[in-house]
N, CA, C and O of each residue as an XYZ file, in Angstrom:
268
protein
N     -12.088    -55.363    -45.528
C     -13.218    -54.720    -44.887
C     -12.760    -53.385    -44.303
O     -11.766    -53.327    -43.578
N     -13.485    -52.321    -44.620
C     -13.089    -51.009    -44.121
C     -13.836    -50.681    -42.831
O     -14.946    -51.155    -42.592
N     -13.202    -49.869    -42.020
C     -13.764    -49.457    -40.740
C     -14.375    -48.082    -40.878
O     -13.705    -47.148    -41.319
N     -15.630    -47.942    -40.512
C     -16.281    -46.639    -40.488
C     -16.704    -46.336    -39.065
O     -17.589    -47.002    -38.529
N     -16.088    -45.347    -38.449
C     -16.445    -44.991    -37.075
C     -17.806    -44.311    -37.022
O     -18.382    -43.987    -38.060
N     -18.310    -44.096    -35.836
C     -19.578    -43.388    -35.673
C     -19.431    -41.945    -36.151
O     -18.319    -41.429    -36.270
N     -20.554    -41.311    -36.421
C     -20.537    -39.912    -36.852
C     -19.892    -39.048    -35.767
O     -19.127    -38.135    -36.076
N     -20.199    -39.332    -34.504
C     -19.613    -38.560    -33.398
C     -18.092    -38.673    -33.410
O     -17.397    -37.687    -33.170
N     -17.576    -39.855    -33.685
C     -16.128    -40.050    -33.749
C     -15.541    -39.329    -34.957
O     -14.458    -38.749    -34.872
N     -16.250    -39.365    -36.073
C     -15.776    -38.637    -37.264
C     -15.674    -37.142    -36.963
O     -14.690    -36.495    -37.320
N     -16.699    -36.599    -36.304
C     -16.685    -35.176    -35.949
C     -15.506    -34.879    -35.027
O     -14.813    -33.876    -35.194
N     -15.287    -35.751    -34.064
C     -14.178    -35.563    -33.123
C     -12.837    -35.562    -33.855
O     -11.978    -34.720    -33.590
N     -12.666    -36.503    -34.770
C     -11.410    -36.577    -35.519
C     -11.240    -35.370    -36.437
O     -10.147    -34.814    -36.540
N     -12.315    -34.969    -37.101
C     -12.234    -33.805    -37.982
C     -11.978    -32.524    -37.198
O     -11.322    -31.609    -37.695
N     -12.490    -32.457    -35.983
C     -12.291    -31.244    -35.183
C     -10.814    -31.014    -34.884
O     -10.395    -29.881    -34.648
N     -10.035    -32.073    -34.894
C      -8.589    -31.930    -34.704
C      -7.983    -31.097    -35.833
O      -6.974    -30.420    -35.637
N      -8.599    -31.148    -37.013
C      -8.110    -30.355    -38.150
C      -8.267    -28.867    -37.878
O      -7.496    -28.063    -38.403
N      -9.250    -28.483    -37.066
C      -9.435    -27.068    -36.734
C      -8.287    -26.541    -35.898
O      -8.036    -25.336    -35.871
N      -7.588    -27.434    -35.215
C      -6.476    -27.032    -34.358
C      -5.208    -26.756    -35.162
O      -4.269    -26.136    -34.663
N      -5.190    -27.216    -36.400
C      -4.007    -27.022    -37.237
C      -3.913    -25.577    -37.683
O      -4.896    -24.837    -37.647
N      -2.760    -25.198    -38.090
C      -2.502    -23.854    -38.589
C      -3.452    -23.519    -39.731
O      -3.715    -24.365    -40.586
N      -3.969    -22.297    -39.753
C      -4.893    -21.863    -40.800
C      -4.283    -21.987    -42.193
O      -5.013    -22.099    -43.178
N      -2.970    -21.968    -42.285
C      -2.315    -22.074    -43.586
C      -2.342    -23.499    -44.125
O      -2.090    -23.731    -45.307
N      -2.647    -24.443    -43.252
C      -2.725    -25.840    -43.662
C      -3.967    -26.022    -44.550
O      -5.032    -25.482    -44.247
N      -3.832    -26.764    -45.617
C      -4.948    -26.984    -46.539
C      -5.834    -28.154    -46.124
O      -6.583    -28.679    -46.947
N      -5.762    -28.565    -44.878
C      -6.547    -29.700    -44.423
C      -8.036    -29.437    -44.601
O      -8.770    -30.314    -45.056
N      -8.486    -28.239    -44.247
C      -9.890    -27.848    -44.416
C      -9.954    -26.506    -45.136
O      -9.141    -25.616    -44.886
N     -10.929    -26.372    -46.030
C     -11.117    -25.053    -46.645
C     -12.009    -24.215    -45.717
O     -12.505    -24.715    -44.707
N     -12.208    -22.948    -46.067
C     -12.972    -22.040    -45.204
C     -14.393    -22.535    -44.957
O     -14.877    -22.498    -43.826
N     -15.058    -22.995    -46.007
C     -16.430    -23.485    -45.852
C     -16.471    -24.683    -44.900
O     -17.337    -24.765    -44.029
N     -15.525    -25.608    -45.075
C     -15.485    -26.791    -44.210
C     -15.231    -26.409    -42.757
O     -15.819    -26.995    -41.848
N     -14.365    -25.436    -42.535
C     -14.105    -24.974    -41.162
C     -15.379    -24.419    -40.529
O     -15.705    -24.758    -39.391
N     -16.099    -23.569    -41.260
C     -17.344    -22.996    -40.746
C     -18.391    -24.084    -40.511
O     -19.073    -24.094    -39.486
N     -18.506    -24.988    -41.464
C     -19.458    -26.093    -41.338
C     -19.143    -26.935    -40.103
O     -20.032    -27.248    -39.312
N     -17.891    -27.291    -39.949
C     -17.495    -28.137    -38.829
C     -17.699    -27.438    -37.489
O     -18.142    -28.069    -36.529
N     -17.387    -26.164    -37.408
C     -17.633    -25.416    -36.168
C     -19.122    -25.409    -35.832
O     -19.500    -25.548    -34.669
N     -19.954    -25.250    -36.837
C     -21.399    -25.275    -36.640
C     -21.865    -26.646    -36.151
O     -22.702    -26.738    -35.254
N     -21.323    -27.701    -36.739
C     -21.691    -29.061    -36.341
C     -21.277    -29.327    -34.898
O     -22.032    -29.932    -34.137
N     -20.101    -28.887    -34.524
C     -19.625    -29.087    -33.157
C     -20.571    -28.416    -32.158
O     -20.861    -28.976    -31.101
N     -21.046    -27.228    -32.492
C     -21.995    -26.534    -31.618
C     -23.329    -27.267    -31.536
O     -24.006    -27.221    -30.509
N     -23.705    -27.943    -32.618
C     -24.983    -28.649    -32.670
C     -24.944    -30.024    -32.016
O     -25.987    -30.655    -31.840
N     -23.757    -30.494    -31.657
C     -23.645    -31.868    -31.145
C     -22.974    -31.916    -29.776
O     -21.924    -32.539    -29.619
N     -23.582    -31.255    -28.776
C     -22.989    -31.330    -27.442
C     -23.048    -32.764    -26.916
O     -24.004    -33.493    -27.185
N     -22.057    -33.147    -26.194
C     -22.001    -34.494    -25.584
C     -22.106    -35.605    -26.633
O     -22.623    -36.688    -26.356
N     -21.607    -35.320    -27.841
C     -21.576    -36.312    -28.931
C     -22.961    -36.757    -29.381
O     -23.102    -37.834    -29.959
N     -23.979    -35.952    -29.128
C     -25.352    -36.288    -29.515
C     -25.591    -35.834    -30.955
O     -25.786    -34.648    -31.219
N     -25.574    -36.781    -31.865
C     -25.708    -36.467    -33.290
C     -27.123    -36.725    -33.813
O     -27.342    -36.686    -35.024
N     -28.066    -36.982    -32.943
C     -29.415    -37.361    -33.369
C     -30.166    -36.258    -34.099
O     -31.109    -36.547    -34.835
N     -29.777    -35.017    -33.916
C     -30.488    -33.905    -34.557
C     -29.865    -33.461    -35.876
O     -30.362    -32.530    -36.509
N     -28.798    -34.105    -36.292
C     -28.186    -33.752    -37.565
C     -29.045    -34.262    -38.717
O     -29.657    -35.326    -38.632
N     -29.076    -33.483    -39.792
C     -29.832    -33.905    -40.976
C     -29.038    -34.968    -41.741
O     -27.841    -35.155    -41.522
N     -29.727    -35.642    -42.623
C     -29.060    -36.643    -43.458
C     -27.992    -35.968    -44.319
O     -26.911    -36.523    -44.519
N     -28.292    -34.786    -44.820
C     -27.324    -34.056    -45.646
C     -26.077    -33.705    -44.837
O     -24.961    -33.846    -45.336
N     -26.252    -33.249    -43.592
C     -25.105    -32.933    -42.739
C     -24.254    -34.176    -42.499
O     -23.026    -34.122    -42.566
N     -24.921    -35.296    -42.220
C     -24.200    -36.554    -41.985
C     -23.434    -36.958    -43.239
O     -22.284    -37.390    -43.151
N     -24.058    -36.822    -44.397
C     -23.379    -37.160    -45.653
C     -22.123    -36.316    -45.859
O     -21.082    -36.830    -46.270
N     -22.227    -35.026    -45.572
C     -21.070    -34.133    -45.733
C     -19.962    -34.511    -44.756
O     -18.789    -34.532    -45.130
N     -20.317    -34.807    -43.521
C     -19.331    -35.227    -42.519
C     -18.628    -36.495    -42.994
O     -17.404    -36.595    -42.919
N     -19.400    -37.461    -43.481
C     -18.804    -38.710    -43.967
C     -17.860    -38.450    -45.129
O     -16.777    -39.032    -45.183
N     -18.252    -37.580    -46.066
C     -17.381    -37.255    -47.207
C     -16.089    -36.590    -46.747
O     -15.004    -36.943    -47.208
N     -16.209    -35.627    -45.837
C     -15.018    -34.941    -45.314
C     -14.097    -35.943    -44.625
O     -12.882    -35.912    -44.822
N     -14.668    -36.822    -43.823
C     -13.877    -37.805    -43.072
C     -13.172    -38.755    -44.033
O     -11.982    -39.028    -43.877
N     -13.903    -39.259    -45.028
C     -13.320    -40.218    -45.981
C     -12.155    -39.607    -46.759
O     -11.172    -40.293    -47.040
N     -12.257    -38.308    -47.111
C     -11.165    -37.652    -47.841
C      -9.890    -37.582    -46.999
O      -8.788    -37.559    -47.546
N     -10.032    -37.549    -45.699
C      -8.870    -37.373    -44.832
C      -8.394    -38.649    -44.141
O      -7.202    -38.800    -43.872
N      -9.308    -39.560    -43.855
C      -8.937    -40.691    -43.009
C      -9.185    -42.073    -43.625
O      -8.675    -43.063    -43.100
N      -9.929    -42.172    -44.692
C     -10.229    -43.499    -45.247
C      -9.122    -43.980    -46.157
O      -9.210    -45.077    -46.709
């Protein structure tokens, strides 16, 4: 059985990738911009206003790195 954290937790974990050196291939430029935008849209871990497409992209990004 696999563990899938909440979207807020996925965003928090992915945001750690933004702290890594820009030369690291952890995130591409588009993903960095997307993630920064998502972080601004989710103050206090409130993910209720994210679209289904945004949530799907977050889940895909998280699964590539942590699943």
